[in-house]
MIKEPA-408532 format. One record per residue (C-alpha): residue number from 1; residue in three letters; x, y, z. Coordinates in steps of 0.2 Angstrom, whole numbers, plus 5000, padded with zeros to 4 digits. Layout:
// residues N
PT NUM Ala X Y Z;
...
// end
This chain:
// residues 597
PT 1 Met 5087 5839 5117;
PT 2 Arg 5086 5843 5135;
PT 3 Lys 5102 5839 5145;
PT 4 Lys 5101 5825 5158;
PT 5 Glu 5108 5826 5175;
PT 6 Gly 5127 5822 5175;
PT 7 Glu 5129 5826 5156;
PT 8 Met 5142 5838 5150;
PT 9 Ala 5136 5856 5147;
PT 10 Pro 5146 5867 5135;
PT 11 Arg 5154 5876 5150;
PT 12 Leu 5171 5871 5156;
PT 13 Ser 5168 5875 5174;
PT 14 Pro 5158 5862 5184;
PT 15 Phe 5148 5876 5192;
PT 16 Pro 5134 5886 5184;
PT 17 Asn 5141 5903 5186;
PT 18 Gly 5157 5912 5192;
PT 19 Leu 5149 5917 5209;
PT 20 Val 5146 5899 5214;
PT 21 Asp 5163 5894 5208;
PT 22 Cys 5171 5908 5219;
PT 23 Leu 5161 5903 5234;
PT 24 His 5166 5885 5232;
PT 25 Ala 5185 5890 5230;
PT 26 Val 5183 5900 5246;
PT 27 Gly 5176 5885 5256;
PT 28 Trp 5189 5873 5250;
PT 29 Ala 5203 5886 5254;
PT 30 Leu 5196 5886 5272;
PT 31 Ile 5196 5867 5273;
PT 32 Leu 5212 5863 5264;
PT 33 Pro 5225 5868 5278;
PT 34 Cys 5216 5857 5291;
PT 35 Phe 5215 5842 5279;
PT 36 Trp 5233 5844 5274;
PT 37 Phe 5239 5844 5293;
PT 38 Leu 5228 5828 5296;
PT 39 Asp 5236 5820 5281;
PT 40 Arg 5254 5824 5287;
PT 41 Leu 5250 5819 5304;
PT 42 Ile 5245 5801 5298;
PT 43 Ala 5259 5801 5285;
PT 44 Val 5273 5805 5297;
PT 45 Cys 5268 5790 5307;
PT 46 Met 5269 5778 5292;
PT 47 Ser 5283 5773 5281;
PT 48 Thr 5285 5764 5265;
PT 49 Thr 5297 5749 5263;
PT 50 Leu 5308 5760 5253;
PT 51 Glu 5309 5773 5266;
PT 52 Lys 5313 5760 5279;
PT 53 Thr 5327 5753 5269;
PT 54 Gln 5334 5770 5266;
PT 55 Arg 5333 5774 5285;
PT 56 Leu 5345 5759 5288;
PT 57 Glu 5359 5770 5284;
PT 58 Gln 5354 5784 5297;
PT 59 Glu 5356 5785 5315;
PT 60 Cys 5344 5774 5324;
PT 61 Tyr 5337 5787 5335;
PT 62 Leu 5333 5800 5322;
PT 63 Asn 5317 5792 5315;
PT 64 Pro 5308 5791 5332;
PT 65 Leu 5312 5809 5336;
PT 66 Arg 5306 5814 5318;
PT 67 Val 5290 5804 5321;
PT 68 Phe 5287 5811 5339;
PT 69 Phe 5290 5829 5335;
PT 70 Gly 5281 5829 5318;
PT 71 Ala 5266 5820 5325;
PT 72 Val 5265 5833 5339;
PT 73 Thr 5267 5848 5328;
PT 74 Phe 5254 5842 5315;
PT 75 Phe 5242 5838 5328;
PT 76 Leu 5243 5855 5336;
PT 77 Leu 5241 5863 5319;
PT 78 Phe 5226 5852 5315;
PT 79 Leu 5217 5858 5330;
PT 80 Ala 5221 5876 5326;
PT 81 Ala 5215 5875 5309;
PT 82 Ala 5199 5865 5313;
PT 83 Pro 5187 5880 5317;
PT 84 Leu 5191 5887 5300;
PT 85 Ala 5189 5871 5292;
PT 86 Leu 5172 5868 5300;
PT 87 Leu 5166 5885 5293;
PT 88 Gly 5173 5881 5276;
PT 89 Phe 5163 5864 5277;
PT 90 Phe 5147 5873 5280;
PT 91 Leu 5150 5884 5264;
PT 92 Trp 5157 5870 5253;
PT 93 Ala 5145 5856 5256;
PT 94 Pro 5129 5864 5251;
PT 95 Leu 5137 5870 5234;
PT 96 Gln 5140 5851 5229;
PT 97 Ala 5121 5850 5225;
PT 98 Cys 5124 5862 5210;
PT 99 Arg 5141 5855 5205;
PT 100 Arg 5142 5846 5188;
PT 101 Pro 5151 5830 5192;
PT 102 Phe 5167 5834 5182;
PT 103 Ser 5178 5848 5176;
PT 104 Tyr 5183 5849 5158;
PT 105 His 5199 5856 5151;
PT 106 Val 5201 5861 5133;
PT 107 Glu 5217 5866 5124;
PT 108 Asn 5217 5876 5108;
PT 109 Arg 5221 5863 5095;
PT 110 Pro 5217 5861 5077;
PT 111 Ser 5202 5851 5072;
PT 112 Pro 5207 5833 5068;
PT 113 Ala 5194 5831 5054;
PT 114 Lys 5206 5833 5040;
PT 115 Glu 5218 5820 5048;
PT 116 Thr 5203 5808 5051;
PT 117 Arg 5198 5809 5032;
PT 118 Arg 5215 5805 5027;
PT 119 Ser 5216 5790 5039;
PT 120 Phe 5201 5782 5031;
PT 121 Glu 5206 5784 5013;
PT 122 Gly 5213 5767 5013;
PT 123 Gly 5198 5759 5022;
PT 124 Lys 5207 5757 5038;
PT 125 Ala 5210 5768 5054;
PT 126 Ser 5220 5764 5070;
PT 127 Phe 5215 5770 5088;
PT 128 Gly 5226 5767 5103;
PT 129 Phe 5219 5766 5121;
PT 130 Ala 5227 5764 5138;
PT 131 Thr 5222 5762 5156;
PT 132 Ala 5231 5763 5173;
PT 133 Asn 5227 5763 5191;
PT 134 Leu 5239 5776 5199;
PT 135 Cys 5234 5776 5218;
PT 136 Leu 5235 5795 5219;
PT 137 Leu 5226 5795 5236;
PT 138 Pro 5231 5808 5249;
PT 139 Asp 5248 5804 5255;
PT 140 Ser 5243 5796 5271;
PT 141 Leu 5231 5784 5263;
PT 142 Ala 5242 5780 5249;
PT 143 Arg 5255 5773 5262;
PT 144 Phe 5243 5759 5266;
PT 145 Asn 5247 5753 5249;
PT 146 Asn 5266 5755 5252;
PT 147 Leu 5266 5771 5241;
PT 148 Gly 5270 5788 5247;
PT 149 His 5274 5806 5241;
PT 150 Thr 5258 5808 5231;
PT 151 Gln 5262 5825 5223;
PT 152 Arg 5279 5820 5218;
PT 153 Arg 5273 5803 5210;
PT 154 Ala 5259 5813 5201;
PT 155 Ala 5272 5824 5193;
PT 156 Val 5284 5810 5188;
PT 157 Ile 5269 5799 5182;
PT 158 Gly 5263 5813 5171;
PT 159 Arg 5280 5816 5163;
PT 160 His 5283 5797 5160;
PT 161 Ile 5266 5795 5151;
PT 162 Ala 5269 5810 5141;
PT 163 Gln 5286 5803 5136;
PT 164 Gly 5279 5787 5131;
PT 165 Val 5264 5792 5121;
PT 166 Ser 5273 5806 5112;
PT 167 Arg 5288 5796 5106;
PT 168 Pro 5291 5793 5087;
PT 169 Asp 5281 5778 5081;
PT 170 Ile 5296 5767 5075;
PT 171 Arg 5291 5751 5069;
PT 172 Ile 5303 5736 5069;
PT 173 Phe 5302 5721 5058;
PT 174 Val 5313 5706 5060;
PT 175 Asp 5318 5695 5045;
PT 176 Ser 5324 5678 5051;
PT 177 Pro 5325 5660 5045;
PT 178 Ser 5323 5654 5063;
PT 179 Ser 5311 5658 5078;
PT 180 Cys 5319 5675 5083;
PT 181 Gly 5312 5686 5097;
PT 182 Thr 5304 5702 5092;
PT 183 Met 5313 5717 5096;
PT 184 Ser 5306 5723 5113;
PT 185 Ala 5306 5741 5119;
PT 186 Ser 5321 5737 5131;
PT 187 Ser 5330 5726 5120;
PT 188 Ser 5333 5738 5106;
PT 189 His 5350 5747 5106;
PT 190 Phe 5345 5765 5107;
PT 191 His 5353 5780 5116;
PT 192 Thr 5345 5784 5132;
PT 193 Val 5343 5801 5142;
PT 194 His 5342 5804 5160;
PT 195 Ala 5324 5808 5167;
PT 196 Ser 5318 5815 5183;
PT 197 Thr 5318 5802 5196;
PT 198 Tyr 5307 5795 5210;
PT 199 Gly 5313 5781 5220;
PT 200 Ala 5324 5769 5209;
PT 201 Thr 5316 5775 5192;
PT 202 Asp 5332 5783 5187;
PT 203 Arg 5331 5783 5168;
PT 204 Gln 5319 5780 5153;
PT 205 Ala 5324 5774 5136;
PT 206 Arg 5316 5780 5120;
PT 207 Pro 5313 5765 5110;
PT 208 Ser 5299 5761 5099;
PT 209 Ala 5282 5753 5097;
PT 210 Ile 5283 5735 5090;
PT 211 Asp 5275 5726 5076;
PT 212 Arg 5276 5708 5080;
PT 213 Ser 5278 5694 5068;
PT 214 Asp 5272 5677 5072;
PT 215 Gly 5282 5661 5071;
PT 216 Gly 5291 5653 5056;
PT 217 Asp 5298 5665 5043;
PT 218 Ala 5296 5683 5050;
PT 219 Ala 5287 5695 5039;
PT 220 Lys 5298 5708 5029;
PT 221 Ala 5297 5726 5031;
PT 222 Glu 5283 5732 5019;
PT 223 Ala 5276 5747 5029;
PT 224 Ser 5281 5765 5026;
PT 225 Ala 5281 5778 5039;
PT 226 Ser 5263 5786 5042;
PT 227 Asn 5270 5803 5046;
PT 228 Ser 5285 5813 5048;
PT 229 Asn 5289 5806 5066;
PT 230 Ser 5288 5788 5060;
PT 231 Arg 5303 5777 5056;
PT 232 Val 5304 5759 5050;
PT 233 Leu 5319 5748 5053;
PT 234 Asp 5322 5732 5045;
PT 235 Val 5332 5720 5056;
PT 236 Ser 5339 5704 5050;
PT 237 Cys 5343 5690 5062;
PT 238 Asp 5354 5675 5060;
PT 239 Asp 5354 5659 5070;
PT 240 Thr 5362 5667 5085;
PT 241 Cys 5345 5673 5089;
PT 242 Glu 5340 5655 5094;
PT 243 Glu 5348 5658 5111;
PT 244 Pro 5346 5677 5114;
PT 245 Leu 5350 5677 5132;
PT 246 Thr 5367 5669 5131;
PT 247 Gly 5373 5675 5114;
PT 248 Ser 5384 5690 5111;
PT 249 Pro 5375 5707 5109;
PT 250 Pro 5371 5712 5091;
PT 251 Lys 5377 5727 5083;
PT 252 Thr 5370 5744 5089;
PT 253 Leu 5356 5751 5079;
PT 254 Phe 5357 5769 5074;
PT 255 Asn 5346 5781 5083;
PT 256 Thr 5331 5786 5073;
PT 257 Asn 5324 5798 5085;
PT 258 Gln 5329 5815 5079;
PT 259 Asn 5323 5822 5095;
PT 260 Ser 5335 5812 5106;
PT 261 Ser 5349 5821 5115;
PT 262 Pro 5365 5818 5106;
PT 263 Gln 5374 5818 5123;
PT 264 Gly 5363 5804 5129;
PT 265 Arg 5372 5789 5136;
PT 266 Thr 5372 5773 5125;
PT 267 Ser 5364 5759 5135;
PT 268 Gln 5372 5742 5133;
PT 269 Arg 5357 5731 5133;
PT 270 Ser 5354 5712 5130;
PT 271 Ala 5350 5704 5113;
PT 272 Pro 5332 5703 5107;
PT 273 Arg 5322 5691 5118;
PT 274 Leu 5308 5679 5114;
PT 275 Leu 5294 5680 5126;
PT 276 Arg 5293 5661 5131;
PT 277 Ser 5276 5660 5141;
PT 278 Gln 5271 5641 5141;
PT 279 Gly 5258 5638 5127;
PT 280 Leu 5261 5654 5118;
PT 281 Gly 5253 5654 5101;
PT 282 Gln 5244 5637 5104;
PT 283 Arg 5227 5644 5107;
PT 284 Asp 5228 5662 5101;
PT 285 Asp 5237 5673 5089;
PT 286 Thr 5234 5690 5097;
PT 287 Pro 5249 5702 5095;
PT 288 Trp 5255 5707 5112;
PT 289 Asp 5270 5714 5121;
PT 290 Val 5278 5719 5137;
PT 291 Ser 5285 5736 5135;
PT 292 Ser 5295 5748 5146;
PT 293 Leu 5286 5763 5138;
PT 294 Phe 5268 5767 5136;
PT 295 Pro 5262 5764 5118;
PT 296 Ala 5265 5778 5105;
PT 297 Asn 5251 5788 5100;
PT 298 Val 5238 5783 5113;
PT 299 Asp 5222 5792 5108;
PT 300 Met 5211 5789 5124;
PT 301 Leu 5219 5787 5141;
PT 302 Cys 5209 5782 5157;
PT 303 Leu 5217 5784 5174;
PT 304 Glu 5210 5777 5190;
PT 305 Glu 5212 5782 5208;
PT 306 Val 5217 5800 5204;
PT 307 Phe 5208 5805 5220;
PT 308 Asp 5219 5819 5226;
PT 309 Lys 5214 5836 5218;
PT 310 Arg 5232 5843 5217;
PT 311 Ala 5238 5827 5209;
PT 312 Ala 5225 5828 5196;
PT 313 Gln 5231 5846 5192;
PT 314 Lys 5249 5840 5190;
PT 315 Leu 5243 5826 5178;
PT 316 Lys 5232 5838 5168;
PT 317 Asn 5247 5850 5166;
PT 318 Ala 5259 5836 5161;
PT 319 Leu 5246 5829 5148;
PT 320 Arg 5237 5844 5141;
PT 321 Pro 5250 5848 5127;
PT 322 Leu 5247 5830 5120;
PT 323 Tyr 5228 5828 5125;
PT 324 Gly 5218 5843 5121;
PT 325 His 5202 5837 5130;
PT 326 Ile 5203 5831 5148;
PT 327 Leu 5189 5827 5161;
PT 328 Tyr 5195 5827 5179;
PT 329 Asp 5189 5829 5197;
PT 330 Val 5175 5816 5191;
PT 331 Gly 5162 5812 5204;
PT 332 Val 5151 5819 5217;
PT 333 Tyr 5155 5825 5235;
PT 334 Ala 5145 5826 5252;
PT 335 Cys 5127 5820 5252;
PT 336 Gln 5117 5817 5236;
PT 337 Thr 5099 5814 5232;
PT 338 Pro 5092 5797 5237;
PT 339 Gly 5096 5783 5225;
PT 340 Cys 5111 5792 5218;
PT 341 Cys 5124 5787 5231;
PT 342 Ser 5124 5777 5246;
PT 343 Ser 5132 5788 5259;
PT 344 Phe 5142 5804 5262;
PT 345 Lys 5156 5805 5249;
PT 346 Phe 5173 5811 5255;
PT 347 Phe 5182 5807 5239;
PT 348 Asn 5177 5809 5220;
PT 349 Ser 5177 5793 5209;
PT 350 Gly 5196 5795 5205;
PT 351 Leu 5193 5794 5186;
PT 352 Phe 5203 5804 5174;
PT 353 Leu 5200 5804 5155;
PT 354 Ala 5212 5812 5143;
PT 355 Ser 5207 5812 5124;
PT 356 Arg 5215 5818 5108;
PT 357 Phe 5198 5821 5101;
PT 358 Pro 5184 5833 5107;
PT 359 Val 5172 5827 5120;
PT 360 Val 5155 5832 5113;
PT 361 Glu 5144 5823 5126;
PT 362 Ala 5149 5815 5143;
PT 363 Gln 5139 5808 5158;
PT 364 Tyr 5144 5801 5175;
PT 365 His 5134 5789 5186;
PT 366 Cys 5138 5785 5204;
PT 367 Phe 5136 5767 5210;
PT 368 Pro 5123 5767 5224;
PT 369 Asn 5127 5750 5231;
PT 370 Ser 5145 5753 5238;
PT 371 Arg 5148 5749 5256;
PT 372 Gly 5163 5748 5268;
PT 373 Glu 5178 5759 5265;
PT 374 Asp 5173 5760 5246;
PT 375 Ala 5157 5769 5251;
PT 376 Leu 5168 5784 5255;
PT 377 Ala 5173 5787 5237;
PT 378 Ala 5160 5791 5223;
PT 379 Lys 5165 5776 5212;
PT 380 Gly 5155 5775 5196;
PT 381 Leu 5155 5776 5177;
PT 382 Leu 5160 5790 5166;
PT 383 Ser 5154 5789 5148;
PT 384 Ala 5160 5800 5134;
PT 385 Lys 5156 5803 5116;
PT 386 Val 5171 5810 5106;
PT 387 Leu 5171 5818 5089;
PT 388 Ile 5184 5811 5077;
PT 389 Gly 5180 5820 5062;
PT 390 Gln 5171 5817 5045;
PT 391 Asn 5173 5803 5032;
PT 392 Gln 5173 5805 5013;
PT 393 Lys 5154 5804 5013;
PT 394 Gln 5154 5819 5025;
PT 395 Glu 5147 5808 5039;
PT 396 Thr 5151 5813 5056;
PT 397 Val 5164 5800 5064;
PT 398 Val 5162 5797 5082;
PT 399 Gly 5168 5785 5096;
PT 400 Tyr 5162 5780 5113;
PT 401 Phe 5174 5778 5128;
PT 402 Asn 5168 5772 5145;
PT 403 Cys 5179 5772 5161;
PT 404 Thr 5175 5764 5177;
PT 405 His 5182 5758 5194;
PT 406 Leu 5172 5744 5203;
PT 407 His 5170 5739 5221;
PT 408 Ala 5186 5733 5228;
PT 409 Pro 5185 5721 5243;
PT 410 Glu 5187 5703 5240;
PT 411 Gly 5172 5692 5242;
PT 412 Asp 5160 5705 5237;
PT 413 Gly 5156 5698 5220;
PT 414 Glu 5137 5701 5221;
PT 415 Ile 5141 5720 5223;
PT 416 Arg 5152 5720 5208;
PT 417 Cys 5139 5710 5197;
PT 418 Glu 5126 5723 5202;
PT 419 Gln 5138 5737 5196;
PT 420 Leu 5141 5728 5180;
PT 421 Asp 5122 5727 5177;
PT 422 Met 5122 5746 5180;
PT 423 Ile 5136 5749 5168;
PT 424 Thr 5127 5739 5154;
PT 425 Lys 5111 5749 5157;
PT 426 Trp 5119 5766 5158;
PT 427 Ile 5130 5764 5143;
PT 428 Gly 5115 5758 5133;
PT 429 Glu 5105 5773 5139;
PT 430 Phe 5119 5786 5135;
PT 431 Gln 5122 5780 5118;
PT 432 Ala 5103 5779 5114;
PT 433 Ala 5101 5797 5120;
PT 434 Asn 5116 5804 5111;
PT 435 Lys 5113 5795 5094;
PT 436 Gln 5112 5807 5080;
PT 437 Pro 5107 5804 5061;
PT 438 Asn 5121 5804 5048;
PT 439 Glu 5133 5798 5061;
PT 440 Val 5146 5784 5060;
PT 441 Val 5152 5775 5076;
PT 442 Val 5170 5767 5074;
PT 443 Phe 5174 5762 5092;
PT 444 Asp 5165 5758 5108;
PT 445 Val 5177 5754 5122;
PT 446 Leu 5175 5750 5141;
PT 447 Cys 5190 5751 5152;
PT 448 Gly 5196 5753 5170;
PT 449 Asp 5200 5744 5186;
PT 450 Phe 5186 5730 5188;
PT 451 Asn 5194 5723 5204;
PT 452 Phe 5191 5705 5199;
PT 453 Asp 5201 5694 5188;
PT 454 Asn 5198 5679 5176;
PT 455 Cys 5208 5666 5185;
PT 456 Ser 5202 5667 5204;
PT 457 Pro 5189 5654 5210;
PT 458 Asp 5183 5668 5221;
PT 459 Asp 5178 5679 5206;
PT 460 His 5167 5666 5197;
PT 461 Leu 5152 5677 5198;
PT 462 Glu 5160 5691 5189;
PT 463 Gln 5169 5680 5177;
PT 464 Asn 5152 5673 5170;
PT 465 His 5143 5690 5169;
PT 466 Cys 5134 5694 5153;
PT 467 Ile 5144 5710 5150;
PT 468 Phe 5158 5698 5142;
PT 469 Glu 5145 5692 5129;
PT 470 Asp 5142 5711 5124;
PT 471 Tyr 5160 5717 5125;
PT 472 Asn 5176 5707 5119;
PT 473 Asp 5190 5705 5131;
PT 474 Pro 5206 5702 5121;
PT 475 Cys 5215 5693 5135;
PT 476 Arg 5201 5681 5139;
PT 477 Ala 5198 5663 5132;
PT 478 Gly 5182 5660 5142;
PT 479 Pro 5175 5662 5160;
PT 480 Gly 5189 5658 5172;
PT 481 Asp 5201 5654 5157;
PT 482 Glu 5214 5667 5152;
PT 483 Lys 5224 5666 5136;
PT 484 Pro 5241 5658 5139;
PT 485 Trp 5251 5674 5136;
PT 486 Val 5242 5684 5150;
PT 487 Ile 5253 5691 5164;
PT 488 Gly 5242 5699 5177;
PT 489 Thr 5241 5718 5182;
PT 490 Leu 5240 5718 5201;
PT 491 Met 5257 5719 5210;
PT 492 Glu 5261 5712 5227;
PT 493 Gln 5263 5729 5237;
PT 494 Pro 5277 5723 5250;
PT 495 Thr 5289 5719 5235;
PT 496 Leu 5286 5735 5225;
PT 497 Tyr 5304 5742 5228;
PT 498 Glu 5314 5726 5226;
PT 499 Asp 5328 5726 5213;
PT 500 Asp 5319 5715 5201;
PT 501 Val 5304 5727 5199;
PT 502 Arg 5310 5744 5204;
PT 503 Thr 5314 5750 5186;
PT 504 Pro 5304 5749 5170;
PT 505 Glu 5317 5738 5162;
PT 506 Asn 5319 5726 5177;
PT 507 Leu 5301 5724 5179;
PT 508 Gln 5299 5720 5160;
PT 509 Arg 5312 5707 5162;
PT 510 Thr 5304 5700 5177;
PT 511 Leu 5287 5699 5169;
PT 512 Glu 5294 5689 5154;
PT 513 Lys 5300 5675 5166;
PT 514 Glu 5285 5665 5174;
PT 515 Glu 5295 5658 5189;
PT 516 Leu 5301 5676 5193;
PT 517 Arg 5285 5685 5191;
PT 518 Lys 5276 5673 5203;
PT 519 Gln 5285 5683 5217;
PT 520 Phe 5279 5700 5212;
PT 521 Ile 5262 5698 5204;
PT 522 Ser 5247 5694 5215;
PT 523 Pro 5241 5676 5214;
PT 524 Pro 5223 5670 5211;
PT 525 Val 5211 5670 5226;
PT 526 Ala 5204 5654 5232;
PT 527 Ala 5185 5653 5235;
PT 528 Asn 5179 5655 5253;
PT 529 Gly 5183 5639 5263;
PT 530 Leu 5191 5629 5248;
PT 531 Pro 5209 5626 5245;
PT 532 Leu 5217 5633 5229;
PT 533 Val 5224 5621 5216;
PT 534 Tyr 5232 5632 5203;
PT 535 Pro 5237 5631 5189;
PT 536 Glu 5230 5615 5182;
PT 537 Ser 5243 5603 5176;
PT 538 Gly 5251 5609 5160;
PT 539 Gln 5244 5626 5161;
PT 540 Pro 5254 5642 5163;
PT 541 Trp 5253 5652 5179;
PT 542 Val 5243 5668 5177;
PT 543 Gly 5243 5682 5190;
PT 544 Arg 5227 5693 5194;
PT 545 Arg 5223 5704 5179;
PT 546 Ile 5210 5717 5186;
PT 547 Asp 5214 5731 5174;
PT 548 Tyr 5203 5729 5158;
PT 549 Ile 5201 5736 5141;
PT 550 Leu 5186 5729 5132;
PT 551 Phe 5178 5734 5115;
PT 552 Arg 5162 5730 5107;
PT 553 Gln 5158 5726 5089;
PT 554 Ser 5139 5726 5089;
PT 555 Ser 5137 5745 5092;
PT 556 Ile 5149 5752 5079;
PT 557 Ala 5144 5755 5061;
PT 558 Lys 5138 5740 5052;
PT 559 His 5151 5742 5037;
PT 560 Phe 5166 5743 5049;
PT 561 Lys 5175 5728 5058;
PT 562 Thr 5186 5730 5073;
PT 563 Glu 5202 5720 5075;
PT 564 Val 5215 5719 5089;
PT 565 Glu 5232 5726 5082;
PT 566 Glu 5241 5724 5098;
PT 567 Phe 5239 5722 5117;
PT 568 Thr 5253 5729 5128;
PT 569 Phe 5258 5727 5147;
PT 570 Val 5267 5743 5152;
PT 571 Thr 5281 5743 5165;
PT 572 Gln 5285 5762 5163;
PT 573 Leu 5277 5766 5180;
PT 574 Ala 5288 5754 5190;
PT 575 Gly 5290 5760 5208;
PT 576 Leu 5276 5773 5205;
PT 577 Thr 5260 5762 5207;
PT 578 Asp 5255 5745 5212;
PT 579 His 5246 5741 5195;
PT 580 Ile 5253 5737 5178;
PT 581 Pro 5245 5748 5165;
PT 582 Val 5239 5740 5149;
PT 583 Gly 5236 5747 5132;
PT 584 Leu 5226 5741 5117;
PT 585 Arg 5227 5746 5099;
PT 586 Leu 5212 5743 5088;
PT 587 Ser 5211 5743 5069;
PT 588 Val 5194 5749 5062;
PT 589 Ile 5192 5742 5045;
PT 590 Met 5179 5747 5032;
PT 591 Gly 5170 5734 5023;
PT 592 Ser 5174 5731 5004;
PT 593 Asp 5156 5736 4999;
PT 594 Ser 5157 5752 5009;
PT 595 Ala 5175 5756 5003;
PT 596 Ala 5169 5754 4985;
PT 597 Glu 5156 5767 4987;
// end
């Protein structure tokens, strides 16, 4: 079959041969110094609220001197580097016409086929997905979002994600005659170790993933560890769990993480907490959690706003020991063919995909209808087909994973609806073109930053789009109606460094309290010219949830059924980004007829 434009070829480099790759590297090397000086010129004149707070302890005259001499120095260096940058631009820009719209990194890893066959022997397999908007723009532009030090943040974010997804899969079950809160990631008593810091993120715990038991008598521990890294704890609760926030702390549990440092400090944490969102459990029984760590064993990871190339390299280096297949530097640059993109592209799409499974096909499309500041970036859709292995019938087992980042400005619902139309069309074409005989599809996931929510009156057009008839949203009760446990994922930028949200554990506790999280999660947006009455009487307050993980049942193999195992709001990147990452674990269950065969 002939490869289509944007589809991944077998080569790893985005360029057709080494000569073109070398010329591109030379052109970019000539541009980079001028670009960096301009970035520093703007950054030195802008401060985050954290930097302003830290400067209160300094002499008042130091910062004006730093800004003045820094601006003058970087401006002169920018002028000196401009001629070389212009020469590099004339070399770099034409080469974009022959550049494939992503780079592909592959680690030498064993085939997952044997492991996949084993996972389906019981007629069930579990897959984990996560998405996060990291705001890794050039440092000067990130400061408009109250986030600075892009390179430092990228390195710390990479380490934090790797720490979260690689931890042992410890499952905690609570046996209680009363309504006892599930052991959350920060409420378990585990040893902690110091981690590299950024801002106020001074330590990360090593607790576990959670298996939630619903109301009444909690289920007893019946599961066994799935591999050598898994542990199961059976924790009994008595009536003191009824008031977990005021009672005395329970006994410290033993540390089941054999990789933990024996010299780590023991954290004195509070007793297990019950998430008490109003209406919880009345309309939905989806297992969910607020975790201070990324879910363990995430198979597919989608990151948005990784615009900076050096930041993308740092993320790739941190994640490649865990994810053997990474697509990065996704998007197009400069001028493209008519109908592909709307204007000159200074930045790529910002999409970054990390997969534990081999990527056998991939395709990128750029949205042609962007406008305003969004038109400077090549936002679009990245679709990937991954090879999971073979089942007992020797059929090839595959999955589809789609990442996107939609138009951002508020009030442009028509543009986002057009982009959702394109996404539906492009995903259908990609899957039709890459469908093979004797192939079993076990998941079809769409995730990313959609830049609209399901509670704002201003977003009513997007809320009613037909894509939600095709894909399932585990957080959505209906158009404009979130499930009662939904928290929101967009944070208020001016308050990113306040004590209640500066660390993963503090942010976790804040999100669990409705009155407190109202101060830090962005509220719904009113329709143009109309007052906002929100929430309705007796309904919980829900913040803007613009980060989505959707899954589709209709496109997977007919003898398989998909169920939500757990949805997670992640606080591990507190102080590092203005979004709350989300995770989803899906169980893919084989039908009884097929299992019997």
